[in-house]
C-alpha positions as CSV (number, residue, x, y, z in Angstrom):
1,X,118.1,77.6,-132.6
2,X,118.8,81.0,-131.2
3,X,119.6,81.3,-127.5
4,X,117.6,84.1,-125.8
5,X,119.4,83.6,-122.5
6,X,123.0,82.4,-122.0
7,X,124.5,82.0,-118.5
8,X,128.1,80.9,-117.9
9,X,129.8,80.3,-114.6
10,X,127.3,82.6,-112.8
11,X,128.1,83.4,-109.1
12,X,126.1,85.6,-106.8
13,X,127.1,86.3,-103.2
14,X,125.6,88.4,-100.5
15,X,128.4,89.0,-98.0
16,X,129.8,85.6,-97.0
17,X,126.7,83.7,-98.3
18,X,126.6,82.3,-101.9
19,X,123.2,82.4,-103.4
20,X,124.3,81.1,-106.8
21,X,127.3,78.9,-107.4
22,X,128.9,78.4,-110.8
23,X,125.5,78.2,-112.6
24,X,125.5,77.4,-116.4
25,X,122.4,77.2,-118.6
26,X,120.8,78.5,-121.8
27,X,117.3,79.2,-122.9
28,X,116.3,78.8,-126.6
29,X,113.9,81.1,-128.4
30,X,110.3,79.9,-127.9
31,X,111.0,77.7,-124.9
32,X,109.2,77.8,-121.5
33,X,111.8,77.0,-118.9
34,X,111.2,76.3,-115.3
35,X,113.4,76.6,-112.3
36,X,112.1,74.3,-109.6
37,X,113.2,74.5,-106.1
38,X,112.2,75.4,-102.5
39,X,112.3,78.9,-101.0
40,X,115.8,80.1,-100.6
41,X,117.3,77.9,-103.4
42,X,118.2,80.9,-105.6
43,X,115.2,81.1,-108.0
44,X,114.3,84.8,-107.4
45,X,118.0,85.8,-107.3
46,X,118.3,84.2,-110.8
47,X,115.4,86.2,-112.2
48,X,116.7,89.5,-110.7
49,X,120.1,89.0,-112.3
50,X,118.5,88.0,-115.7
51,X,116.4,91.2,-115.6
52,X,119.4,93.5,-114.5
53,X,117.9,94.2,-111.1
54,X,121.0,92.6,-109.5
55,X,124.5,92.5,-110.8
56,X,126.3,89.1,-110.8
57,X,129.3,88.6,-108.5
58,X,131.1,86.7,-111.3
59,X,130.3,85.0,-114.6
60,X,128.8,86.0,-117.9
61,X,125.1,86.6,-118.5
62,X,123.6,87.5,-121.9
63,X,120.0,88.2,-122.8
64,X,119.0,88.7,-126.5
65,X,122.7,88.1,-127.3
66,X,123.9,91.1,-125.3
67,X,125.3,91.6,-121.9
68,X,122.5,91.7,-119.4
69,X,123.3,95.1,-118.0
70,X,122.1,96.6,-121.3
71,X,118.5,95.7,-120.3
72,X,118.6,98.9,-118.2
73,X,118.1,100.7,-121.4
74,X,114.3,101.5,-121.7
75,X,114.1,100.5,-125.3
76,X,115.5,97.1,-124.5
77,X,113.3,96.7,-121.4
78,X,110.2,97.0,-123.6
79,X,111.1,93.5,-125.0
80,X,110.7,91.8,-121.6
81,X,107.8,91.4,-119.1
82,X,108.4,90.7,-115.4
83,X,106.3,89.4,-112.6
84,X,108.2,89.2,-109.3
85,X,107.4,89.5,-105.6
86,X,108.0,93.3,-105.7
87,X,105.9,94.1,-108.7
88,X,104.1,97.1,-107.2
89,X,100.8,98.5,-108.3
90,X,99.2,101.9,-107.7
91,X,96.7,101.0,-105.0
92,X,94.5,104.2,-105.4
93,X,94.1,103.6,-109.1
94,X,91.6,101.2,-110.6
95,X,92.6,98.0,-112.3
96,X,92.1,99.6,-115.7
97,X,93.9,102.9,-114.8
98,X,96.9,100.8,-113.7
99,X,97.0,99.0,-117.0
100,X,96.4,102.2,-119.0
101,X,99.4,103.8,-117.4
102,X,101.7,100.9,-118.3
103,X,100.2,100.6,-121.8
104,X,101.3,104.2,-122.3
105,X,104.8,103.5,-120.9
106,X,105.2,100.5,-123.2
107,X,103.8,102.4,-126.2
108,X,101.2,99.7,-126.4
109,X,97.7,100.1,-127.8
110,X,95.2,100.5,-124.9
111,X,93.0,98.0,-126.8
112,X,95.4,95.2,-125.5
113,X,94.1,95.8,-122.0
114,X,90.9,93.8,-122.4
115,X,92.9,90.8,-123.8
116,X,95.3,90.9,-120.8
117,X,92.4,91.0,-118.4
118,X,90.7,88.1,-120.2
119,X,93.9,86.1,-119.8
120,X,94.0,86.6,-116.0
121,X,90.2,86.2,-115.6
122,X,89.5,89.7,-114.4
123,X,86.9,90.9,-116.9
124,X,84.4,92.9,-114.8
125,X,86.9,94.3,-112.3
126,X,88.2,97.1,-114.5
127,X,86.7,99.9,-112.3
128,X,87.7,98.3,-109.0
129,X,90.5,100.2,-107.1
130,X,93.5,98.0,-106.6
131,X,93.5,98.6,-102.8
132,X,90.1,96.7,-102.6
133,X,91.4,93.6,-104.3
134,X,92.4,90.4,-102.6
135,X,96.0,89.2,-102.7
136,X,95.3,86.8,-105.5
137,X,93.5,89.4,-107.6
138,X,96.4,91.8,-107.2
139,X,98.7,89.1,-108.4
140,X,96.5,88.6,-111.5
141,X,96.6,92.4,-112.2
142,X,100.4,92.3,-112.0
143,X,100.5,89.4,-114.4
144,X,98.2,91.3,-116.8
145,X,100.6,94.2,-116.7
146,X,103.6,91.9,-117.4
147,X,102.0,90.4,-120.5
148,X,100.2,93.6,-121.7
149,X,102.8,94.4,-124.4
150,X,103.2,90.8,-125.5
151,X,106.9,90.7,-124.6
152,X,109.6,88.7,-126.4
153,X,110.7,87.3,-123.1
154,X,108.6,86.9,-120.0
155,X,110.0,86.3,-116.5
156,X,107.5,84.9,-113.9
157,X,108.5,84.4,-110.3
158,X,105.9,82.1,-108.6
159,X,103.1,83.5,-110.9
160,X,100.2,81.5,-109.3
161,X,101.3,81.2,-105.7
162,X,98.3,83.0,-104.4
163,X,95.7,81.7,-106.8
164,X,93.0,79.1,-106.5
165,X,93.0,76.0,-108.8
166,X,90.4,77.4,-111.3
167,X,92.2,80.7,-111.9
168,X,95.6,78.8,-112.0
169,X,94.3,76.6,-114.9
170,X,92.8,79.6,-116.7
171,X,96.2,81.5,-116.5
172,X,98.1,78.4,-117.6
173,X,96.0,78.3,-120.7
174,X,96.8,82.0,-121.4
175,X,100.5,81.5,-120.8
176,X,100.6,78.5,-123.2
177,X,98.8,80.6,-125.9
178,X,101.4,83.4,-125.3
179,X,104.2,81.0,-125.7
180,X,102.7,79.5,-128.9
181,X,102.6,83.1,-130.3
182,X,106.3,83.4,-129.8
183,X,107.0,84.6,-126.2
184,X,109.9,82.8,-124.5
185,X,109.0,82.2,-120.8
186,X,111.3,81.8,-117.8
187,X,109.4,80.6,-114.8
188,X,110.4,80.0,-111.2
189,X,108.1,77.8,-109.1
190,X,108.0,75.2,-106.3
191,X,104.9,73.8,-107.8
192,X,105.7,70.6,-109.6
193,X,102.3,70.4,-111.3
194,X,102.8,73.9,-112.7
195,X,106.2,73.0,-114.0
196,X,105.0,69.8,-115.7
197,X,102.0,71.7,-117.3
198,X,103.9,74.6,-118.7
199,X,107.6,73.8,-119.1
200,X,109.6,72.4,-122.0
201,X,112.6,71.9,-119.7
202,X,113.0,72.1,-116.0
203,X,116.0,72.8,-113.8
204,X,116.3,71.5,-110.3
205,X,117.9,74.3,-108.3
206,X,119.2,73.4,-104.8
207,X,121.5,75.5,-102.6
208,X,122.3,77.8,-105.5
209,X,123.3,75.0,-107.9
210,X,121.6,73.4,-110.8
211,X,121.5,69.7,-110.1
212,X,119.5,68.5,-113.1
213,X,118.2,70.2,-116.2
214,X,116.0,68.3,-118.7
215,X,112.5,67.8,-120.0
216,X,109.9,66.8,-117.4
217,X,109.4,63.4,-119.2
218,X,113.2,62.6,-119.2
219,X,113.5,63.6,-115.5
220,X,110.5,61.4,-114.5
221,X,111.9,58.4,-116.3
222,X,115.5,58.7,-115.3
223,X,115.1,56.4,-112.3
224,X,114.5,53.2,-114.3
225,X,111.3,51.5,-115.4
226,X,108.2,52.5,-113.4
227,X,105.8,49.9,-112.2
228,X,102.1,49.8,-113.2
229,X,99.2,49.9,-110.7
230,X,95.9,48.2,-111.6
231,X,92.7,48.7,-109.6
232,X,90.3,45.8,-109.8
233,X,86.5,45.8,-109.2
234,X,87.0,44.1,-105.8
235,X,89.0,47.3,-104.8
236,X,92.2,45.4,-104.8
237,X,95.3,47.2,-106.2
238,X,97.8,45.1,-108.0
239,X,101.3,46.3,-108.8
240,X,102.7,44.9,-112.1
241,X,106.1,45.0,-113.8
242,X,106.1,46.6,-117.3
243,X,107.1,43.3,-119.1
244,X,105.5,40.5,-121.0
245,X,104.3,38.8,-117.9
246,X,102.7,42.0,-116.7
247,X,101.0,42.6,-120.1
248,X,99.5,39.1,-119.9
249,X,98.2,39.8,-116.4
250,X,96.5,43.0,-117.5
251,X,95.0,41.3,-120.6
252,X,93.6,38.6,-118.2
253,X,92.0,41.3,-115.9
254,X,90.4,42.9,-119.0
255,X,89.1,39.7,-120.4
256,X,87.4,38.8,-117.1
257,X,85.9,42.3,-116.8
258,X,87.8,42.9,-113.5
259,X,89.8,46.0,-114.5
260,X,88.7,49.5,-113.2
261,X,91.7,51.7,-113.7
262,X,95.4,51.4,-114.8
263,X,98.2,53.9,-114.4
264,X,102.0,54.0,-114.4
265,X,103.9,54.8,-111.2
266,X,106.8,57.0,-112.5
267,X,108.0,59.5,-109.9
268,X,106.7,63.1,-109.9
269,X,109.2,65.9,-110.2
270,X,108.7,66.6,-106.5
271,X,109.5,62.9,-105.7
272,X,112.7,63.2,-107.7
273,X,113.7,66.5,-106.1
274,X,113.3,65.0,-102.6
275,X,115.3,61.9,-103.7
276,X,118.1,64.1,-105.0
277,X,118.3,66.7,-102.3
278,X,116.5,65.3,-99.2
279,X,114.3,68.5,-99.2
280,X,110.7,69.2,-100.1
281,X,109.9,71.8,-102.7
282,X,107.7,73.9,-100.4
């Protein structure tokens, strides 16, 4: 399958500090990839290099099969969408006027504006000046702008960091639909639930290095067999091994009508990250 992004031996330094150290990875067309790590781990720096906002100190970076610096060409930039922490909006303009401006810049039909607003749950706010919006609403307008032209490649830097759970779920649904329609998505986050919900593969980024890179399922099961927890009607929780003896015990609880809930105890992505690095994701 075609690689949309290829990174080889990437290094980025700021003075004497190394933000990225010999990073290697690729992203296939149609994937949603997550970079999972705490603040300061190199996530935002990676996106800025992949979008030609920063030049690498060393290494090779290719996007759409071409050297990344060519993305500075406006015709190539139209193939990507970007949401980062410095994605400014025009505060005195309304939500709709901001999006009309960027629709014209992208050469996109203004009819796409309503679809973008539906995706970020902002229908009804078209005439509101941006300066009157909350931080979370501004973030949603910025996301609408990033997806307005249905880019081939979408970069999202902490896309739901300021959002409530309901709007986060709504936007996750929209991003999944965009991905199914063919957009490749590169996502940075410290939210393990977001990574598990959206991503085909996840990289653990720590101190500028990729420590692990695999599917969420493979990452969660890499630490051996998880145990199983069973909650009984007497409110007792029983931990059972996933073997023949455990299966017989569960069958017995079910036959006697004692079983309330059952779930496996595989570690979360956050648990694995802490085990690997000794640091939390926040």
